[in-house]
C-alpha positions as CSV (number, residue, x, y, z in Angstrom):
1,M,-0.4,0.0,0.0
2,I,1.7,3.6,-0.8
3,G,0.8,6.2,1.1
4,R,-1.5,9.6,0.4
5,R,2.0,11.7,-0.6
6,R,3.9,9.1,-3.0
7,F,-0.1,8.6,-4.2
8,V,-0.5,12.2,-4.8
9,R,2.9,12.6,-6.4
10,L,2.3,9.8,-8.7
11,A,-0.9,11.5,-9.6
12,V,0.7,14.7,-10.3
13,L,3.4,13.1,-12.8
14,A,1.1,11.5,-14.8
15,A,-1.0,14.3,-15.4
16,A,2.0,16.3,-16.2
17,A,3.0,13.1,-18.8
18,A,-0.6,13.0,-20.0
19,A,-0.1,16.9,-20.9
20,T,3.0,16.5,-22.7
21,P,2.0,14.4,-26.3
22,A,5.0,12.4,-28.1
23,A,4.8,14.3,-31.2
24,F,4.9,18.0,-31.8
25,G,3.8,20.4,-34.5
26,V,0.8,19.1,-34.8
27,E,-1.9,21.2,-36.9
28,L,-3.8,23.0,-34.4
29,P,-7.3,23.6,-34.9
30,A,-8.3,26.9,-36.9
31,A,-10.0,28.7,-33.5
32,T,-6.2,28.1,-31.8
33,R,-4.7,29.4,-34.4
34,A,-6.9,32.3,-35.1
35,A,-6.2,33.3,-31.4
36,L,-2.7,33.2,-31.7
37,E,-2.6,35.4,-34.6
38,S,-4.6,37.7,-32.6
39,A,-3.3,37.7,-29.1
40,S,-1.2,40.1,-27.4
41,L,-0.4,37.7,-25.1
42,L,0.4,34.2,-23.9
43,Y,0.3,32.8,-20.3
44,V,3.2,30.2,-19.7
45,A,3.6,27.7,-17.4
46,T,6.6,25.1,-16.9
47,R,6.9,22.0,-15.3
48,R,8.6,21.9,-11.6
49,K,11.3,19.0,-10.3
50,S,8.4,17.8,-8.1
51,G,6.6,17.4,-11.1
52,R,3.7,20.2,-10.2
53,R,3.6,22.9,-12.8
54,S,4.7,26.4,-12.2
55,E,2.2,29.6,-12.1
56,A,1.5,30.8,-15.5
57,A,3.1,34.3,-16.3
58,P,2.5,36.6,-18.8
59,I,4.6,37.1,-21.8
60,W,5.2,38.9,-25.3
61,F,5.6,36.3,-28.3
62,M,5.7,36.3,-32.1
63,Y,3.8,33.8,-34.0
64,E,4.9,32.6,-37.1
65,G,4.9,29.3,-39.6
66,D,3.0,27.2,-36.6
67,A,5.2,28.2,-33.6
68,V,6.0,30.5,-31.3
69,F,9.4,32.3,-30.5
70,F,9.8,34.8,-27.3
71,T,12.6,35.8,-25.3
72,T,13.4,35.6,-21.4
73,S,16.0,36.5,-19.0
74,P,18.8,33.6,-18.4
75,D,18.3,33.5,-15.0
76,S,14.5,33.1,-15.3
77,W,12.8,30.2,-13.4
78,K,11.3,29.4,-17.2
79,A,14.7,29.2,-18.6
80,K,16.2,26.9,-16.2
81,R,13.4,24.6,-16.5
82,I,13.3,24.6,-20.5
83,R,16.8,23.5,-19.7
84,R,15.8,21.3,-17.8
85,G,13.6,20.1,-20.7
86,S,10.3,20.8,-19.2
87,P,7.4,21.5,-21.8
88,L,6.2,24.8,-21.4
89,Y,2.3,24.9,-21.3
90,I,0.6,28.2,-22.9
91,W,-3.0,29.5,-22.8
92,V,-3.5,32.4,-25.4
93,G,-4.8,35.8,-25.0
94,S,-5.9,35.2,-21.0
95,A,-4.8,32.7,-18.2
96,D,-8.0,30.4,-19.5
97,G,-7.7,30.9,-23.4
98,P,-7.2,28.2,-25.6
99,F,-4.4,25.5,-24.8
100,V,-1.5,24.3,-26.1
101,V,1.8,22.6,-25.3
102,G,5.1,22.9,-26.4
103,E,8.7,22.4,-26.1
104,A,11.4,25.3,-26.7
105,K,14.2,25.0,-28.4
106,P,16.9,27.9,-28.3
107,V,17.5,30.3,-31.3
108,T,20.7,31.7,-31.8
109,D,20.4,32.9,-35.5
110,P,20.4,36.8,-35.2
111,A,18.6,37.0,-38.3
112,V,15.6,35.2,-36.9
113,V,16.2,37.5,-33.5
114,A,15.9,40.2,-35.4
115,H,13.0,39.3,-37.0
116,M,11.3,38.9,-33.7
117,G,12.2,42.7,-33.0
118,E,10.8,43.6,-35.9
119,V,7.4,41.8,-35.1
120,Y,7.5,42.8,-31.7
121,A,7.9,46.6,-32.8
122,K,4.9,46.2,-34.4
123,K,2.8,44.5,-32.1
124,Y,4.0,46.5,-28.7
125,W,3.8,50.1,-29.0
126,I,6.9,50.1,-26.4
127,A,8.8,47.8,-28.1
128,W,8.1,50.1,-30.7
129,L,10.2,52.9,-29.0
130,G,12.9,50.3,-28.7
131,L,12.4,48.9,-25.4
132,F,12.1,45.5,-24.3
133,R,12.6,44.3,-27.9
134,P,14.5,40.9,-29.0
135,R,18.2,41.8,-30.1
136,P,20.7,39.9,-32.0
137,D,23.6,41.4,-29.9
138,R,21.9,40.6,-26.5
139,V,21.3,37.0,-27.4
140,A,24.6,36.5,-29.3
141,A,26.0,38.2,-25.6
142,G,24.0,35.5,-23.8
143,K,22.1,38.4,-21.7
144,T,19.0,36.8,-23.3
145,L,17.4,34.1,-24.5
146,A,15.3,33.5,-27.3
147,Y,13.3,30.3,-28.1
148,R,11.3,28.5,-31.0
149,V,8.6,26.8,-29.5
150,E,6.9,23.5,-31.4
151,L,3.0,23.4,-30.6
152,S,0.3,20.7,-30.2
153,E,-2.8,20.7,-28.3
154,G,-2.7,19.3,-25.2
155,V,-4.3,18.6,-21.6
156,P,-3.9,21.6,-19.1
157,P,-2.1,20.1,-16.0
158,P,-3.6,20.8,-12.4
159,A,-3.3,24.5,-11.3
160,P,-0.8,24.6,-8.7
161,A,-1.7,24.1,-5.0
162,A,-2.3,27.4,-3.0
163,S,-0.2,28.3,-0.7
């Protein structure tokens, strides 16, 4: 007989595994693609070492070619968990918007990062002013990490337990 604590941990790990499909890059529903094309924010969570998901945080992004591109600080929990192999749990437009799951891969190509900056400048007014937009020199220097996320449908993992 297993203890309650171990049972809960196994249940959380099973839910996280169920939310991570084996193959990414499959065709998304038209409504989800439309939401990705029109949304200004994504709400992104990652899987912690315990198997539970983190709180969802809003991020800026670029959607192109059925993939999402975004940047983050190398010291962020998101970046640390991605390095460890965590999937990205993504809600489009709002914390209860359409859900997709993704696998993030680093982007180092300066042309892609520069294109992200151009798209951000058209999408976010403060990026148009030159602030908070992806820049190839910051990615090359390791001050910013850029990612490309292959998307797939999935089942949202359970919300984090209230503290």
